[in-house]
C-alpha positions in Angstrom: 0.0 0.0 0.0 1.6 3.3 -1.0 2.5 5.7 1.8 1.5 9.3 1.3 3.3 12.0 3.2 1.4 15.3 3.5 3.1 18.6 3.9 2.1 22.2 4.1 4.2 24.5 1.9 4.2 28.3 1.6 6.2 29.4 -1.4 7.0 32.8 -2.7 7.4 32.8 -6.5 8.0 36.2 -7.8 4.9 38.2 -6.9 2.9 35.1 -6.1 2.5 33.4 -2.7 1.4 29.8 -3.1 -0.1 27.8 -0.2 0.0 24.0 -0.7 -1.4 21.2 1.5 -1.8 17.9 -0.2 -2.3 14.1 0.4 -3.7 14.5 3.9 -6.5 12.0 4.7 -7.1 13.7 8.0 -7.9 17.1 6.5 -11.7 17.1 6.3 -12.5 20.8 6.6 -10.7 24.2 6.5 -10.8 24.9 10.2 -7.3 23.6 11.0 -5.6 25.5 8.2 -4.0 29.0 8.6 -3.6 30.6 5.2 -1.7 33.9 5.1 -3.7 36.9 3.8 -1.2 37.7 1.0 -1.7 34.2 -0.6 -2.4 34.3 -4.3 -2.7 30.6 -5.0 -4.2 27.8 -2.9 -3.5 24.2 -3.7 -5.5 21.7 -1.6 -5.5 18.8 -4.0 -5.8 15.2 -2.8 -7.0 15.7 0.7 -10.3 14.5 2.3 -12.2 17.8 2.5 -15.9 16.9 2.6 -17.4 20.3 2.8 -16.8 24.1 2.7 -18.5 26.0 5.5 -19.7 29.7 5.3 -16.8 32.0 4.6 -14.3 29.1 4.4 -11.6 31.4 3.1 -11.7 34.7 5.2 -9.4 37.6 4.4 -8.1 36.0 1.3 -9.1 38.6 -1.2 -5.8 38.3 -3.1 -6.3 34.6 -4.1 -6.4 34.2 -7.9 -6.3 30.5 -8.3 -7.7 27.7 -6.1 -7.5 23.9 -6.6 -9.7 21.5 -4.6 -9.3 18.6 -7.1 -9.6 15.1 -5.7 -11.2 15.7 -2.3 -14.5 14.4 -0.9 -16.6 17.5 -1.5 -20.2 16.4 -1.6 -20.8 14.9 1.8 -21.4 18.3 3.3 -21.4 20.2 0.1 -20.4 23.8 -0.5 -22.1 26.5 1.6 -23.6 29.3 -0.6 -21.3 31.8 1.2 -18.2 29.6 1.3 -16.4 31.6 -1.4 -17.6 35.0 -0.5 -14.1 36.4 0.5 -12.4 35.3 -2.7 -13.3 38.4 -4.7 -10.2 38.2 -7.0 -10.5 34.5 -7.8 -10.1 33.8 -11.6 -9.5 30.0 -11.6 -11.5 27.4 -9.5 -10.9 23.7 -9.9 -13.4 21.4 -8.2 -13.0 18.3 -10.3 -12.9 14.7 -9.1 -15.1 15.2 -6.0 -18.6 13.9 -5.1 -20.6 17.0 -5.8 -24.2 16.2 -6.8 -25.5 19.8 -6.6 -24.4 23.4 -6.3 -26.5 26.1 -4.5 -27.6 28.7 -7.0 -25.8 31.4 -5.0 -22.5 29.6 -4.8 -20.8 31.9 -7.2 -22.6 35.2 -6.4 -19.4 36.8 -4.9 -16.8 35.4 -7.3 -17.9 37.1 -10.5 -14.2 37.5 -11.6 -13.8 33.7 -12.3 -12.7 33.1 -15.9 -11.9 29.3 -15.6 -14.2 26.9 -13.8 -13.7 23.1 -13.6 -16.5 21.2 -12.0 -16.2 18.0 -14.1 -15.8 14.5 -12.8 -18.5 14.9 -10.1 -22.0 13.7 -9.7 -23.6 16.8 -11.1 -26.7 16.2 -13.4 -28.2 19.7 -13.3 -27.6 23.4 -12.5 -30.3 25.3 -10.6 -31.5 28.3 -12.5 -29.1 31.2 -12.0 -26.1 29.1 -10.7 -23.7 30.1 -13.5 -25.3 33.4 -14.4 -23.2 35.3 -11.9 -20.0 34.3 -13.7 -20.2 37.1 -16.2 -16.4 36.9 -16.9 -16.4 33.1 -17.5 -14.4 32.1 -20.5 -13.7 28.3 -20.0 -16.2 25.9 -18.5 -15.5 22.2 -17.9 -18.3 19.9 -16.9 -16.7 16.7 -18.4 -17.3 13.2 -17.0 -20.6 14.1 -15.2 -24.2 13.0 -15.3 -26.0 15.7 -17.4 -28.7 14.3 -19.6 -29.7 17.6 -21.2 -28.5 21.2 -21.6 -31.2 23.6 -20.4 -31.6 27.1 -21.8 -30.8 28.8 -18.5 -27.4 27.1 -17.9 -25.3 29.5 -19.9 -27.6 32.5 -20.1 -25.7 35.8 -19.8 -22.3 34.2 -20.3 -21.3 36.5 -23.1 -17.6 35.9 -22.7 -17.7 32.1 -22.8 -15.2 30.8 -25.3 -14.6 27.1 -24.4 -17.4 24.7 -23.3 -16.2 21.2 -22.4 -19.0 18.7 -21.9 -17.5 15.3 -23.1 -18.6 12.0 -21.5 -21.9 12.9 -20.0 -25.3 11.5 -21.0 -26.6 14.5 -22.9 -29.6 13.6 -25.1 -31.1 17.0 -25.7 -30.0 20.7 -26.0 -32.9 23.1 -25.4 -33.8 25.9 -27.7 -31.7 29.1 -27.1 -29.2 27.3 -24.9 -26.3 29.1 -26.6 -28.2 32.3 -27.5 -26.0 34.5 -25.4 -22.7 32.8 -26.1 -21.7 34.8 -29.3 -18.0 34.3 -29.1 -17.9 30.5 -28.5 -14.8 29.0 -30.1 -15.2 25.4 -28.9 -18.2 23.1 -28.0 -16.8 19.8 -26.9 -19.7 17.4 -26.7 -18.4 14.1 -27.8 -19.1 10.8 -26.0 -22.8 11.7 -25.2 -26.2 10.5 -26.4 -27.2 13.2 -28.9 -29.3 12.0 -31.8 -29.9 15.3 -33.4 -29.0 19.0 -32.9 -31.6 21.7 -33.8 -30.5 25.0 -35.2 -32.5 26.9 -32.6 -30.1 26.1 -29.8 -28.2 29.2 -30.8 -31.3 31.3 -31.0 -31.3 34.1 -33.6 -27.5 34.1 -33.5 -27.5 30.8 -35.5 -27.9 32.9 -38.6 -25.3 35.5 -37.8 -22.3 33.4 -36.6 -19.3 35.2 -37.9 -16.6 33.6 -35.8 -15.3 30.1 -36.5 -16.8 27.6 -34.1 -15.1 24.2 -33.6 -17.5 21.4 -32.6 -16.3 18.0 -31.3 -19.4 15.8 -31.8 -18.0 12.3 -32.3 -19.3 9.2 -30.4 -22.9 10.3 -30.4 -25.7 8.2 -31.9 -26.6 10.8 -34.5 -29.7 10.4 -36.7 -28.6 11.7 -40.1 -31.5 13.6 -41.7 -32.5 17.1 -42.6 -32.7 18.1 -38.9 -28.9 18.4 -38.9 -28.6 20.0 -42.4 -28.0 23.4 -40.9 -24.7 22.1 -39.5 -23.8 20.9 -43.0 -24.5 24.3 -44.4 -22.5 26.1 -41.7 -19.6 23.7 -42.2 -19.5 24.2 -45.9 -19.4 28.0 -45.4 -16.4 27.6 -43.0 -18.2 28.9 -40.0 -18.4 25.5 -38.2 -15.4 23.2 -38.2 -15.2 19.5 -37.2 -11.8 18.1 -36.2 -10.8 15.0 -38.2 -10.8 12.9 -35.1 -14.2 14.1 -33.8 -16.2 14.1 -37.0 -19.8 13.1 -36.4 -20.9 9.6 -37.4 -24.4 8.3 -38.3 -26.1 5.7 -36.2 -29.4 5.9 -38.0 -31.1 5.5 -40.4 -29.9 1.9 -40.9 -28.6 2.5 -44.4 -26.2 5.2 -43.1 -25.1 3.4 -39.9 -21.3 3.8 -39.4 -20.9 6.4 -42.0 -19.3 9.8 -41.2 -21.0 13.0 -42.2 -18.3 13.6 -44.8 -19.6 10.5 -46.5 -23.3 11.1 -46.3 -23.8 14.9 -46.4 -24.2 14.9 -50.2 -27.1 12.5 -49.8 -29.0 14.9 -47.6 -31.5 16.7 -49.9 -33.6 19.1 -47.9 -36.3 21.4 -49.3 -36.6 23.8 -46.5 -33.5 25.9 -47.0 -34.0 29.7 -47.3 -31.3 32.0 -48.8 -30.9 35.8 -48.4 -28.2 37.8 -50.1 -26.3 37.9 -46.9 -26.9 34.8 -44.9 -27.9 31.2 -45.5 -30.8 30.3 -43.2 -31.8 26.8 -42.5 -35.4 26.8 -41.2 -38.1 24.4 -40.3 -40.5 24.0 -43.2 -43.3 25.8 -41.4 -41.1 28.9 -41.1 -39.7 29.0 -44.6 -42.8 30.6 -46.3 -42.8 33.3 -43.6 -39.2 34.0 -44.2 -39.6 34.3 -47.9 -42.5 36.7 -47.5 -40.4 38.8 -45.1 -37.5 38.9 -47.5 -39.9 39.9 -50.3 -41.3 42.8 -48.3 -37.8 44.0 -47.4 -36.9 43.9 -51.1 -40.0 45.9 -52.0 -39.2 48.4 -49.3 -35.7 49.0 -50.4 -36.8 49.3 -54.0 -39.4 51.9 -53.1 -36.9 54.2 -51.3 -34.3 54.1 -54.1 
């Protein structure tokens, strides 16, 4: 059986003061630790911390990065005010714990966070408003969790979100407008899930005005290859959406397309409900196509009349 020796270290590295306390099975809460107020980084990886009480980090307003990876968080959870003194925090790593839920006010006082890692827990849902305080969030990691769907309120208001990492969950559905506020997304990593289709309306109105290249990693999902995914094909062909070679979507159904990658079958998808304007290609549901064409006609008539 391996022997782990825990040690508390306080290191000054340039302008940073790093507090480290690792591999301590007797450390179950924060009460026994004395962390200097000038600390800028806290590393509490691989202990046995099972909960964070209210104001667990008092007088630590200089901390920029905190790691609580591989503890036992979940038994007593994270109090809604546990992080309230960490006003300068930019990076928070809570992965590989036992968290099954987060209070919706957990992040209300740490709006400066840009990188959040909560993957490898037992999370299957976020209460409405939980992430909405994180107005500066750029990188979100919920990998290896138990999410079965992405709800529209999860990422609402996260206008700076660039990297969304959701691999190896059980995601079957992405609700309408889930990414409507995330206009500068660069990566959606959603491979190894249970998606069968992906509707254009998950991006809301911004679907039609994506002008930044978006990389999507969609492999290892049981995709149904029909016109419901044709909007992705159109955006890919226009260079707006990119699929990495090793994460290219593969068809599970219909039977005749099983095992084929989209690159092999996309030319076989013939969809009637595609509407074009002089500026953007819009892929709409059939019921919306006629309305769109009428609107475009009226716009054309208006511009002609004022010339």
